[in-house]
N, C-alpha and C positions, 0 to 999 in steps of 0.2 A: 071220632075216633076207634075203632077197635080192638084191643090186644086179647091173646090166649094167655090163660092162666094156665099155673103148672099140671092142671088137674085135669087140663084140658076144654075147660068150660072157658068160653069168652065174656068178658065185659067192656063196658064202655066207658071211655076216662072225656069228662066234658072237655069241650072250647078252652075254658076259664082255668081249670087246672093245668090243661097242657102250657099254655102260656108260662103261670107262674111256674111252671116246674123250667122249661127254658130259661126263664129272668134271673130264676136260682145258680145253676150253669151258668149261665154268662158271669154273673157276678161273682163266683170262684173262679172262674176264669181270669177275669181282669184281676183279682182281687194278689192271685199267683202271681199273675206280670207286674206285677208294680212290686213284690215282694223281692222279686229278683233282680229287679232293675237296680232297688234301693241297695241291696245285696253288693254288688258289682260295682257301685260306687263307693261303697265304702268300704272294700278293698283297694281301690284305684287310690284312695286318701292313703291311706297304711307304707311307712316303710317301709326297705325290702328289707328282709329279715332271714337268717340262715336257715338251712330247710332243719338243722337237728342244732340242740343245747348242746350239744358235742362239738359238729360242726364249728359252732361257733368261739368256743372257748378255744380250738387249736388254731382255728385263723387268728385270734387277738394276741395268744400266747407264744405264736411261731412267728405274726405277721404274716403281711398279709401282700399276696406272692404280686410284684409288681407293682407295688406299692399304689395298688388302688384310690387309698384313700386319701393319694394326694394328686394324682393325675391332673388336676384343671386348678390347683391352687399357684398362685401366683410365686410363696413362699420357697417355691422348688428350684428358684430360678439359680439360686446361689451356686457361685463355684469355690468359694475358700471357705474353711473351717480353720476356728483357732481352737490349739489345743493347749490350755496354760496348767501348768504348776504352779506351786505356790511353798514358799519356805516358811512355815512355822514359827521363826526367830522373828522372821520380819511382818509377816500377817500383822501381828497381834497391834504392832503400830498405825495398822489403818485404822482400827476400830478409836473410836471419839469416846467409849469407857471403857477403864479399868475391867471391868469387872464382868466386864464383855467376852472376853476370850479367856480359851483353854486349848492344854495342848495334851491329849493322853501320853500317860507315862511311855507307851508304847510304840509313838511318833518322835522319831530320829533323823528324818529324812526328805524328801521332799513329797510333797501330797498332790492330790486333781483336783482343781477348780473348777473343772469344765470342757467340755466340748462345743463347739459352738458353731453354729453355720452363719457367714457374714452377713448383715442385712437379712436376715431372717428369725424372727421372735416370738413364740407363742403364736404359733401356724395353730393350731385348733385346739381347742380346751375338750375335744371328742374323745379325748384317749386315755384317761387314766392309769393307772400306777397303784399298783395292790403291794403288799410287803411279801406274795408270792411270787411277784415274778424275777423279785433279788431275793429270793428266800437262799438260792444254791448258792451265790453268789456275794452274801452279806457279809462274809470273815473277811476276806481279800476286802470288800467295798471299807469293812469301817478301819481296816491297817491303810490302805494305799488312798481313801475319802472320807476323812472322818471329817464332819463337823469340827470349827475350831470355835464357836460361835456356842455361850452356854445355854442363849435363849431357844437353840434351834437343836433340836436332835438330827442325828446322820441319816435317818431315816426320808426327816422332810427336807433336808438338804439332796436330799437327792432325787424326791420327787419333785421339789422347785428346778432343777435341773435338766427333770425330764419334760416337764410341762413349758418350759420356753424354751429351752435347746434341742432338747431328745426327738421329740416331734418332729420339727423341723429338721433335723439331720436323717428323717425316717422315710424319707423319699432318696435316701442311697439301698437297698436293700439289704444290704449286709447290716444294717443297722434300724431294721422298721418293724420294732417291736423291744419294749424294757429289757428285756435281756441281754438281744443282738444289742442294744446302743452300750451297756454298762460292758459290758462284755469283750467291745472294743477299745472303751477306756481303756481297761485293767491292762490289756493288749499294748495301748501305747505307751502305759505307764511302766510298764516293764521293758518297752524299747527304748526309752528316753530316760538313762538313769546319771540324772543330771548331777548326784550326789558323788559319784565316782568319775564322772568327766574331767570335774572340778577340785578333786581329790586326787587325781594323778597327775594333774598338772600345780600342783601346788595352794590350789585355790581353796581355805578352808574357812569356816567362821570362826570371826576374830572379833573380842570387840575393840580391838586398837588399832589393826590394820585396815587402812582403807582399800577400794580397788577400784579400777577405773576402768570403763563402760569396754575400751579398745581392747583391755587387757584379758577380761572375760568375754568379748565376743570372738575373737580369735581362737579362744578352746572351743567353745559353743557352736560357733558357723559350719565347721566340718560334718558335724553331724544333725544339725537343725535347719542348717541352708543360712544367706547373709540374711535374710529378711526376718528371721527370728527376734524378738522384742525382751529388751531387760527393764521389767518395770520398778520400780522405784517408789513409795513414803517416805513423808517428811515427819521425825518425830518428834517431841518436845521440844527438842532443844535444837532443833532446825537441821540436823543431819539428813543425809540422804540416806536412806537403808532400801535394801533391795528385798521385795517382797514378793515377786513372782516374772516367773519367763515364757512368754506366750509364742506358741511353734506353729508355722504358718503349715496347714495340708491343704492336697486338694481333696477334690471330693472319692478318690483311690486311694487316698489316706497316704499318697506321698508327699514328701516333705520339701516345701516350697511351691509358693501358689503366690502370685500379684497381690497382693490384697488389698494396696496400698490406697486410701481413699473410698472404701470400701464400707470402713465405719466411723461414724465421727468418735464412738464413745466405748468404752470399758461395756460388752455386753451383757457383761453379766453386776453393771454399777446399780446400784438402789437394794440387790438383793440380800440384804442382810442389814437388822437394824444397827442404825451406827455407824454405816457405812453412806460416805458420802460419794455422789457421782465425779468428782473431784480428784480424791485422794488418789487413784493410784498413777502415775505418770509416769512416762519413759527417763530413767536415768539418766540426767544431764551429761553429753559428751567430756564437759572439761572438768566436770564436780566429782571428785572420789567419792564412792559411797560404801559403805559400810555391809557388808554381810556377818550380821550378827545370829550369836551361836542360841541352842533353844534352852529356855530354863522353864521348867517344867511347875516350878513354885512359883516362880516370877514370870509367866508369859510376858507381859506390857512392858518390863524391867529385865533385859537381859543383861545390859551393860550399869544397871545402875541410875 
């Protein structure tokens, strides 16, 4: 085979050199094809990611529109929620050890226990919560949603509630991020001013005067629906002590939802050290119960 050199001279390439050159070219082409194939396969195995880090954190902070994370999750089949408010003066009676309870001095009214979709719990462990998520709400949460357990800081309490219940509630777009979920809870707390409703009806904390379920129910039912639940615990003197009220809500947060039979036990049971799943129970209709006052110094023994 003859080739023309740049200076116009001709030179001859032997067949063996030509074959070797062709072989080298073919090998390089094959190597390039294999590398392209491997790269394509590796990309197919990678999980989808946001196009930019900024875009990813925007989705996380403000929620994923349309609740893409939950579209195919069975936990989104829930229809009702329970909004639970707890009375600090009675809550301490639900703990097995006296040293477990604390009531901050700034707390003198009903506080939030949680917002729980029924028949849905710990739907996804893929959505963590960071302190920055509630930084702007922390002052309000500290006042209206404090931890009353000495072994659990308030932020740990909020994180636990988000992981167990908030992620399930995130099926609803208005609650599809930690900030939105906690904002909704705070708004509900402001809307349901249990303390004022009771006080206006002459039902006030007392160590001497017991109340009956029908008496309290008639005051709260017009505001919380007929299906609200008054919960008691039994103290060490076998007295029924009011510690919690559960308010049924539908997905759109309107009051009232037929949740009978949808839950077998308290969605929050077992969430705190010293808490027994059978501790809380509906206050017996025929047995008077006590609405203990708050005692910041002796939270477990407000009435001696």
